N, C-alpha and C positions, 0 to 999 in steps of 0.2 A: 327946385325940382330937377331931377336928373332926366336927361333925354334918353331915348332908347339906345343910341349909340354908346353913351357912357355906361349904361347898364350892361350892354353886350361886352364891352371891354372888361368890366368888373367880373362878369360871369366867367370869362375866359382866363382870368388870373389864376395862377397856381394855387393860391389860397382857397379859392371858391369853386373852381370848376369841377371838383370831384364830389361836391356836396349834393344831396338830394334837392330837387327843385323847391320843395316847401321850405327848406332851411334857407336857400338862396333868397327866396322872396322875403322871408322875415328879415334877413340881414340887410337887404337893399332898402327895405321899408324904414329901417331904423338908421340908415347911414346918413352922414352929414357930407354934403358935396361942397367943396370950396375951390375957388380959383386963387392962385397966388401969382404975384408979379415977381420978376427976377430979383433976387436978393432978399425976398421976404422970408421971415422965419416961420417955420411950422411949429417947432418946439425947441426948448433949450436944454442943454445938459443939466442933469440933476432935477429937472422938472418932473413931477409925478406923471406916470403914463396912465391915460384913461381910454386910449383907443388904439386900434390897429389901422394901419394906413395902406391904401392901394393907390398907386399912381395911375391916373386915367390918361394923362397926356403930359408931355414935357419931361423934365429931368429934375431930380431932387438929390442933394448930397447929404450924407451923414458925416459928421466930423467931430473931433475932440480938440479942445484947446489945452495946450500944455501950460504948466505954470509960468513958462517963459513968454507966453502969449502967442507962440507959433501954433499954426493950425495943422492938424493931421487928418487927412481925408480917409475915412474908413471905407466908404462905399458910395456908389452912385446908382440910383434907381430910375427906371423909365417905365413906359406904358405896360400895365399888366403886372408889375412887380410890387410886392408888399414888404413892409418892414414894421418892426415894433411889436411883433407877436409875443415874444417871450416876456418882455418886461410888462406889457399891458396886462397879460393874463395873470401875472404875479403881483400886479399893483405896485410895481417898483419904480424908482426914478429912472429916467432915460440915461444911459451911460454916454450918450452922444447928443449933439444938436443936429437939427435938420433945417436945411435952407433950400429954397427954390433957386436952381442955377439957370433956369430959363422960366419963362411964363409957363405955368403948369396948372393942371387940375388934379386934385387928390380927393379920394373918397376916404372918410374916417368912419370906422365902425366902432361904436362904443364897446369897450371890453366886456362890460356886464352883459351885453346881448350875447356875445360869444359864450361866456361862462354859463348862462342860462340854457343855451342850446346844447352845450356839452353835457350838462346834467341830464337833459332830456334824451340825448342821443350821443353816447360816448364815441361813436364812429367819427364824429366831427374832430376829435382830437388827432385823428390820422392826418387830416388836412393841415393842421397846425404843425405837426411833426414834419410833414413833407416840406412846408415852407421853411421851417427852421433848419432842416437838413440842407436845403438849397443854399441858405445863407452861409452855413458852416463850410460847405463844399467850395463856395466862392472865396471865402477867406483862406482856405487851404491852398486853393489855386493861386491866389495873390502871393501867399508866402512862398510857394514854389517858384513863381516868377522872379521874386526878389532875390532868392537864393541861387537859382540855377540858370538865369537868363541875363543876357546883357541888356542895357537900356534900350538899344535899337530893337532887340528881339521883343521886348515888352511892348514897345510902340507898334511893332509889326502885328503882334497878337491883338492889340487894341483895334487896329484898323481892320483886321480880319473879322473880328466880332461885329463890326459895323457894316461890313460889305454885304450886299444882297445878291452877289453873283457867285457861281460855283467855279467858273473858269473864264479865261480871257481877261480883257481889260475891264476896269470898272472905276467909278468915281465915288468917293466917300465924302460926305459932308461931316465935318467935325461938329459934334452936337453941342459942345460948350467950349469956353475959352481955354487957351493952351496952358494957362496957369493952373487951372483945375485938372487938366489932363496930366500935367506933371505931378501934381499932388496925388492923383488917383493911382499913378504908376510908381509912386515912391521915388520921384526924381526932382531935381531942381530945374527951374525953367531953362537955364543955360544948358543943362544936360539933355533936356528934351530937344532943344534946337540942334545940338550935335547929333542926336539920334536920328532926327529927320534927315540931316545931311548924309549920315551913313546909309540910310535906306535908299538913297539914290542908286546905289549899286544893286539894289533889289528891284529897281524899276518904280520907285515911289517919288512923286514930285508933289510938293506941298505949295499951294498958292492960297494965302490967307486962310479961309476956313474950309478949303477943299483939298483933298488928297487924291491925286490921280495915280492909279495902280496900273502899270503896263500889263502885268500878267499875274493873276491872283495865285496861280500855282507856284510861281517863282517866289512870291512873298511868303507863301505857306512853307515852302522848303527852307527859306531863310529863318523863319520863326522856329522851325523844328530842328534846325541844325545844331551841332555841338557849338557851345559858346566860343570855344577857341577858334573854330572855323569862321564864325561871324566876325570876331575881332580881326582875323587876318584879312578878311575881305573889306573891312572898314577903311 
């Protein structure tokens, strides 16, 4: 049984927050709430999709396994973020696997519940489209980073997305291990280490799983600068 805090997080997720209250109540009443330990599998690539997933707490990664056995991280999701909408509603196999990268809680909404509600109220499709568009926008942003930014700039943007301050100094706790951070940013672990070293010129000091940022605006300027300028300062 979900507690009120869990339900509040679910209600505030992009997928659900725009829905009328009666539909939200229906979805939450049919939802399956599960806790996963770090490293536990949510589902596997090519497994048939039967549910849409909303992260209530912690972090979940989506990844694909190449024929060579190497892992390609597609995305990482945290509190309030959803995934699996498109394949679940089309009753298709998952193109990726999902794994808990920290201890986490996930709400699973059976896809047939969503389909039934969409037949009753087509406006629900707008929420699905909004969530799908957000995933697409995120993938486009990742592609832009890979093509147009140095490794250090990608790491800078990653830290900026985690920072909860607008100006001055701040400290960021790295939410998961550096191996996964490297995979998420399309880098090798040794490249990530070099990127952290380069960011010292932008006032970033990394100690284990903490990153101390001397001035958030300086780091923002570094992330937004021309890549050639970033390399010259490295």
